[in-house]
C-alpha positions as CSV (number, residue, x, y, z in Angstrom):
1,M,20.5,48.0,28.8
2,I,17.5,48.1,31.7
3,D,15.1,49.0,29.2
4,L,16.5,46.4,26.7
5,E,16.3,43.9,29.0
6,R,12.6,44.9,29.9
7,L,12.0,44.8,26.4
8,K,13.3,41.3,25.8
9,E,11.6,40.1,28.7
10,K,8.1,41.5,27.5
11,L,9.1,40.0,24.2
12,I,9.4,36.5,25.3
13,H,6.0,37.2,27.3
14,L,4.6,37.6,24.4
15,R,6.3,34.6,22.6
16,L,8.1,36.8,20.5
17,K,11.4,34.5,21.6
18,T,13.7,34.9,18.4
19,M,13.4,38.5,18.4
20,A,14.1,38.4,22.0
21,Q,17.4,37.0,21.3
22,H,18.0,39.1,18.2
23,L,17.0,42.5,19.3
24,E,20.5,43.7,20.9
25,A,22.7,42.6,17.6
26,I,19.9,44.1,15.1
27,L,20.3,47.4,17.2
28,N,23.5,47.1,17.0
29,E,23.6,47.0,13.3
30,A,21.2,49.5,12.8
31,S,23.1,52.2,15.1
32,D,26.4,51.3,13.1
33,K,24.8,51.9,9.6
34,N,22.6,54.5,10.2
35,R,19.4,52.3,10.2
36,D,15.8,53.7,11.0
37,I,13.4,52.0,13.4
38,L,11.7,50.5,10.5
39,F,14.9,48.1,9.8
40,V,14.5,46.7,12.8
41,F,11.1,46.0,12.7
42,N,11.6,44.6,9.3
43,Q,14.2,42.5,10.5
44,L,13.4,41.2,13.7
45,A,10.0,40.3,12.0
46,D,11.7,38.4,8.9
47,L,13.7,36.4,11.9
48,E,10.2,35.6,14.1
49,T,8.7,35.1,10.8
50,E,11.6,32.7,9.7
51,H,11.8,30.7,13.2
52,R,8.2,30.1,13.0
53,W,8.3,28.6,9.5
54,Q,10.9,26.4,10.1
55,N,8.9,24.9,13.2
56,A,5.6,24.7,11.8
57,I,7.2,22.7,9.0
58,K,9.1,20.2,11.5
59,L,5.5,20.0,13.1
60,R,3.9,18.6,9.8
61,F,6.9,16.0,9.0
62,Q,6.2,14.6,12.9
63,Q,2.8,14.6,12.4
64,S,2.9,13.2,8.6
65,K,4.4,9.9,10.2
66,L,7.0,9.9,7.2
67,N,9.8,7.3,8.6
68,E,12.3,8.9,5.7
69,K,12.6,12.5,3.9
70,I,12.4,11.6,-0.1
71,T,13.1,14.1,-2.8
72,I,12.4,13.9,-5.8
73,D,15.8,14.4,-7.0
74,Q,16.5,11.2,-5.9
75,F,14.0,9.3,-8.5
76,D,15.7,7.7,-11.7
77,F,13.2,8.7,-14.7
78,N,15.0,6.5,-17.1
79,H,14.0,3.9,-15.4
80,H,10.9,3.0,-17.8
81,K,9.5,4.1,-20.6
82,S,6.7,4.5,-17.9
83,R,8.4,7.0,-15.7
84,K,9.6,9.0,-18.7
85,D,6.4,9.6,-20.4
86,Q,4.8,10.6,-16.8
87,K,8.0,12.8,-15.8
88,T,5.9,16.2,-16.4
89,Q,3.0,15.1,-15.1
90,V,5.1,13.3,-12.1
91,L,6.6,17.2,-11.6
92,N,3.5,18.7,-12.1
93,L,2.0,16.9,-8.8
94,L,4.9,18.6,-7.0
95,N,3.7,22.1,-7.4
96,L,1.0,20.8,-4.9
97,D,-2.1,22.0,-6.7
98,F,-3.7,19.8,-6.8
99,V,-4.2,19.9,-2.9
100,K,-5.2,23.5,-2.7
101,E,-8.1,21.7,-5.6
102,H,-9.1,19.3,-3.4
103,K,-7.9,16.5,-6.1
104,D,-7.3,13.0,-5.7
105,V,-4.0,11.3,-7.0
106,I,-3.9,7.5,-7.8
107,L,-0.3,5.3,-8.5
108,I,-0.7,2.1,-9.9
109,G,1.9,-0.3,-10.7
110,N,3.4,-3.6,-9.4
111,P,5.9,-3.7,-6.9
112,G,8.9,-2.1,-7.3
113,T,7.5,0.3,-9.9
114,G,8.2,3.6,-7.8
115,K,4.8,4.0,-6.5
116,T,5.5,4.5,-2.6
117,F,8.8,6.5,-3.3
118,L,6.9,9.2,-5.4
119,A,4.3,9.1,-2.8
120,K,6.5,10.3,-0.1
121,S,7.9,12.5,-2.0
122,I,5.2,14.3,-2.7
123,A,3.7,14.3,0.9
124,Y,7.3,15.5,1.6
125,A,7.4,18.3,-0.3
126,A,4.0,18.9,1.1
127,C,5.4,19.3,4.3
128,N,7.6,21.4,3.5
129,A,4.9,23.7,2.0
130,N,2.9,23.9,5.8
131,I,0.4,21.4,4.2
132,K,-1.1,19.0,6.9
133,V,-0.2,15.7,5.5
134,L,-0.6,11.9,6.7
135,F,1.0,8.5,5.4
136,T,-0.2,5.8,6.4
137,T,-0.3,2.1,4.5
138,A,-4.1,0.6,3.9
139,I,-3.8,-1.8,5.9
140,D,-2.9,-0.2,9.0
141,M,-5.3,2.9,8.7
142,I,-8.0,-0.3,8.8
143,N,-6.3,-1.8,11.6
144,H,-6.3,1.0,13.5
145,L,-10.4,2.3,12.5
146,I,-11.3,-1.5,13.6
147,A,-9.8,-1.4,16.9
148,A,-11.2,2.1,17.3
149,D,-14.6,0.5,16.6
150,A,-14.2,-1.8,19.3
151,D,-13.0,0.2,22.3
152,H,-15.6,3.8,21.2
153,S,-13.4,5.6,19.6
154,L,-14.5,5.7,15.5
155,L,-15.4,8.8,15.3
156,K,-12.4,10.4,17.0
157,K,-10.3,8.1,14.7
158,L,-12.2,8.6,11.3
159,H,-11.6,11.9,12.0
160,Y,-7.9,11.8,12.7
161,Y,-7.9,10.0,8.7
162,Q,-10.4,12.8,7.1
163,S,-8.8,16.0,8.3
164,P,-5.2,16.3,6.6
165,D,-4.9,18.2,3.8
166,L,-3.4,15.4,1.9
167,L,-3.8,12.0,3.2
168,V,-1.4,9.5,1.5
169,C,-2.8,5.6,1.2
170,D,-0.2,3.9,0.5
171,E,0.0,-0.5,-0.7
172,L,-4.0,-0.9,-1.1
173,G,-4.4,-4.1,-3.0
174,Y,-2.1,-6.3,-0.8
175,L,-4.5,-7.8,1.8
176,S,-8.2,-8.0,1.6
177,L,-10.0,-5.6,3.8
178,G,-12.9,-7.4,4.4
179,Q,-16.3,-6.6,5.2
180,Q,-15.9,-3.8,8.1
181,G,-12.3,-2.6,6.8
182,S,-14.0,-2.4,3.1
183,H,-16.9,-0.1,4.8
184,L,-14.8,1.8,6.9
185,F,-12.6,2.5,3.8
186,F,-15.4,3.9,1.9
187,Q,-15.9,6.1,5.1
188,V,-13.3,7.5,5.0
189,I,-13.1,7.9,1.2
190,S,-16.8,9.3,1.1
191,Q,-16.3,12.0,3.9
192,R,-12.9,13.2,2.1
193,H,-14.3,13.5,-1.4
194,Q,-13.8,17.3,-3.3
195,V,-12.7,18.4,0.3
196,K,-9.3,16.9,1.1
197,S,-6.8,15.6,-1.3
198,T,-6.3,11.3,-0.7
199,L,-3.3,10.2,-2.8
200,L,-3.5,6.1,-2.7
201,T,-0.9,4.3,-4.3
202,T,-2.0,0.1,-5.5
203,N,-0.5,-2.7,-7.7
204,L,-4.1,-3.6,-8.8
205,P,-5.7,-1.9,-11.8
206,F,-9.4,-0.9,-10.8
207,A,-11.1,-3.9,-12.6
208,E,-9.9,-6.3,-9.9
209,W,-10.0,-3.6,-7.1
210,G,-13.2,-6.2,-6.2
211,N,-10.8,-8.5,-4.9
212,V,-9.7,-6.2,-2.0
213,F,-12.7,-5.0,-0.8
214,D,-16.0,-6.6,0.3
215,S,-18.1,-6.2,-3.0
216,T,-17.9,-4.9,-6.1
217,T,-19.8,-3.0,-5.0
218,V,-17.7,-1.1,-2.6
219,A,-15.3,-1.1,-4.6
220,T,-17.2,0.6,-7.4
221,A,-18.0,3.0,-5.3
222,I,-14.8,3.4,-4.0
223,A,-13.6,3.7,-7.3
224,D,-16.0,5.9,-8.8
225,R,-15.2,8.7,-5.8
226,L,-11.4,8.4,-6.2
227,V,-11.5,8.8,-10.1
228,H,-14.5,11.7,-10.2
229,N,-11.4,14.2,-10.0
230,S,-8.0,12.9,-10.2
231,E,-5.0,12.4,-11.8
232,V,-4.0,8.8,-12.2
233,L,-0.5,7.4,-13.0
234,I,0.2,4.0,-13.9
235,F,4.0,2.6,-13.9
236,A,5.1,-0.7,-15.3
237,G,8.5,-2.0,-15.9
238,E,10.5,-4.3,-13.7
239,S,11.2,-4.2,-9.9
240,Y,13.7,-1.0,-9.2
241,R,14.8,-2.4,-6.0
242,R,15.2,-6.1,-8.3
243,K,17.5,-4.5,-10.8
244,H,19.6,-2.8,-8.6
245,K,20.6,-5.5,-6.2
């Protein structure tokens, strides 16, 4: 027993706490069932691996800034023809291959057509796959970047938005970003282009992006980078929220 306790202490010292917690039970099981030492090591390693995986997923969700856990089974594909027609494309996005391929995703549609719901579903699926995700609204991102520019921490804040494997930028188009905001948005998109994936939701077609950004030139430059290697889904129909009030 003294040797067992010493081994537990060594495992804890090596940060193998889960293995230490289950050591005695696995040894007893191995003894009862006449299992060899490989069985013991495999069982303990599996338990430690699963524990670390679950902790990693919890951390990814906390880092993501998602305020809820939304899954695709809650999405009503029958609400509108545009949802039905793009169901296969939506489900393929949940495979997350686009993240591995550094592709972007743009969801376009009027308010209430399901863009944010899908964006959060994809973001949550990515968290569960242990992918580094950050969810933000376009205006929140720009406000934080402008504030960082004012207190001389802009490079650090730009890195914050450039580093996630998947950046989900929601609600582009509801408010104008102004000159400084437009240039900061361009910097984020430009640095992420073909290096990391960005998922953008907007209520405006590309032709109207000049209303959001400072100039048509900036709007075109941003759209050009996003569309270059992307999946574009367009949703139509009345607001799902309004229909189910």
